[in-house]
C-alpha positions in Angstrom: 0.0 0.0 0.0 1.2 3.5 -0.6 2.2 5.4 2.5 2.7 9.0 3.5 1.6 11.7 5.9 -1.6 12.4 3.8 -2.6 8.8 2.9 -5.6 7.2 4.6 -6.4 3.6 3.9 -9.9 2.2 4.1 -10.2 -1.5 4.2 -13.0 -4.1 4.5 -12.9 -7.7 5.7 -15.3 -8.7 2.8 -12.9 -10.0 0.2 -9.6 -10.7 2.0 -11.3 -12.7 4.9 -14.4 -14.0 3.1 -16.7 -11.9 5.3 -19.0 -10.6 2.7 -22.2 -9.3 4.3 -20.7 -9.0 7.8 -20.0 -5.2 7.2 -16.7 -4.9 9.1 -13.9 -2.6 8.0 -11.2 -0.4 9.4 -9.2 2.7 8.7 -5.4 3.0 8.9 -3.8 6.4 8.9 -0.5 8.0 9.9 0.0 9.9 13.1 3.4 11.5 12.6 3.3 14.0 15.5 1.5 11.8 18.0 -1.5 14.1 18.4 -4.0 11.8 16.6 -6.0 14.8 15.4 -7.3 12.7 12.4 -8.4 10.0 14.8 -10.3 12.5 16.9 -12.1 13.8 13.8 -13.0 10.3 12.7 -14.5 9.6 16.1 -16.4 12.8 16.1 -17.9 11.8 12.7 -18.6 8.3 13.8 -20.5 9.7 16.8 -23.1 11.1 14.4 -23.6 7.8 12.5 -26.1 5.5 14.1 -24.7 2.2 12.8 -22.0 -0.1 13.9 -20.8 -3.6 13.3 -22.6 -6.1 15.5 -20.7 -7.7 18.3 -20.8 -11.0 16.5 -19.3 -9.4 13.4 -16.6 -7.9 15.5 -15.7 -11.2 17.1 -15.7 -13.0 13.7 -13.3 -10.2 12.3 -11.1 -10.7 15.3 -10.9 -14.4 14.8 -10.1 -13.9 11.1 -7.2 -11.6 12.1 -6.0 -14.1 14.6 -6.2 -16.9 11.9 -3.4 -15.2 10.1 -2.1 -15.4 6.6 -2.6 -19.2 6.2 -6.4 -18.7 6.4 -6.2 -16.0 3.8 -4.0 -18.1 1.4 -6.3 -21.1 1.7 -9.4 -18.9 1.1 -7.8 -17.3 -2.0 -6.8 -20.7 -3.4 -10.4 -21.9 -3.0 -11.8 -18.7 -4.7 -9.3 -19.2 -7.6 -10.4 -22.8 -8.1 -14.1 -21.9 -7.9 -13.7 -19.0 -10.3 -11.8 -21.2 -12.8 -14.5 -23.9 -12.7 -17.3 -21.3 -13.1 -15.7 -19.7 -16.1 -15.2 -23.1 -17.7 -18.8 -24.0 -17.1 -20.0 -20.7 -18.6 -17.7 -20.9 -21.6 -20.4 -22.4 -23.9 -22.7 -19.5 -23.0 -19.9 -17.0 -23.7 -19.2 -18.7 -27.0 -22.8 -18.6 -28.0 -23.5 -15.0 -26.9 -20.2 -13.4 -27.7 -17.8 -11.0 -26.0 -19.1 -9.3 -22.9 -21.7 -11.9 -22.1 -19.7 -13.2 -19.2 -17.6 -10.6 -17.4 -15.9 -10.1 -14.1 -14.2 -12.6 -11.8 -12.0 -10.2 -10.0 -14.4 -9.9 -7.1 -16.3 -13.0 -5.9 -18.8 -13.1 -8.7 -19.2 -12.8 -12.5 -22.0 -11.1 -14.5 -23.7 -13.2 -17.1 -25.8 -11.5 -19.8 -29.0 -13.4 -20.4 -29.7 -14.8 -23.9 -32.1 -13.0 -26.2 -35.7 -13.7 -25.2 -34.8 -14.1 -21.5 -35.1 -10.5 -20.5 -36.8 -11.1 -17.1 -33.9 -11.8 -14.8 -36.1 -12.3 -11.8 -38.0 -15.1 -13.6 -34.7 -16.7 -14.7 -33.4 -16.7 -11.1 -36.7 -18.3 -9.9 -36.4 -20.9 -12.6 -32.8 -21.7 -11.7 -33.7 -22.1 -8.0 -36.7 -24.3 -8.7 -35.3 -26.4 -11.5 -31.6 -26.5 -11.0 -31.3 -25.9 -7.3 -28.9 -23.0 -8.0 -29.3 -19.5 -6.6 -28.0 -16.4 -8.4 -28.8 -12.7 -8.0 -31.0 -11.0 -10.5 -29.1 -8.2 -12.2 -32.0 -5.8 -11.9 -31.5 -5.8 -8.1 -28.0 -4.5 -8.7 -28.7 -2.0 -11.5 -28.0 -4.5 -14.3 -31.3 -5.8 -15.7 -31.0 -8.6 -18.2 -28.1 -10.1 -16.4 -27.5 -12.4 -13.4 -24.8 -12.2 -10.9 -23.2 -15.6 -10.1 -21.1 -15.8 -7.0 -18.2 -18.3 -6.7 -17.3 -17.3 -3.1 -19.8 -18.9 -0.9 -19.4 -22.7 -1.3 -16.6 -25.1 -0.6 -15.1 -26.6 -3.8 -17.0 -29.9 -3.7 -20.4 -28.2 -3.3 -19.4 -25.6 -5.8 -18.4 -28.2 -8.3 -21.8 -29.9 -7.9 -23.7 -26.6 -8.3 -21.6 -25.4 -11.3 -22.3 -28.6 -13.1 -26.0 -27.9 -12.9 
């Protein structure tokens, strides 16, 4: 990470620790003169915000930190494997629909454009759940109607392999 007296880092536990949805993050900043003026300003701002991470989320984040780099390396390896498998399974669709039909993969999901004639992404999601036992997110709920968001970050490799095959 870049550093300097005017650099503030804002981090989340979402990707690095697999804690999507837990809503835990932190801020790291320099305090070159030991006065912690920036920290005081942050606390003043935080005082006016009526939200905070739950105690459970804070304990899970602490356990993730104590788990160390081995946990992170294992998690990243699992994500890489799941992503590769998902992209292989979606390759026939990408071939049929062309460039831009399957995009992403740098987060924990990919976007998949629906084929012509399948414009109702909510109905497609319902069909996938009822007929294939696979749950994806309708793009319209994320500002991308006509697409679905397929996550590869929530299942262990054996379960993910089974779901991806469907």
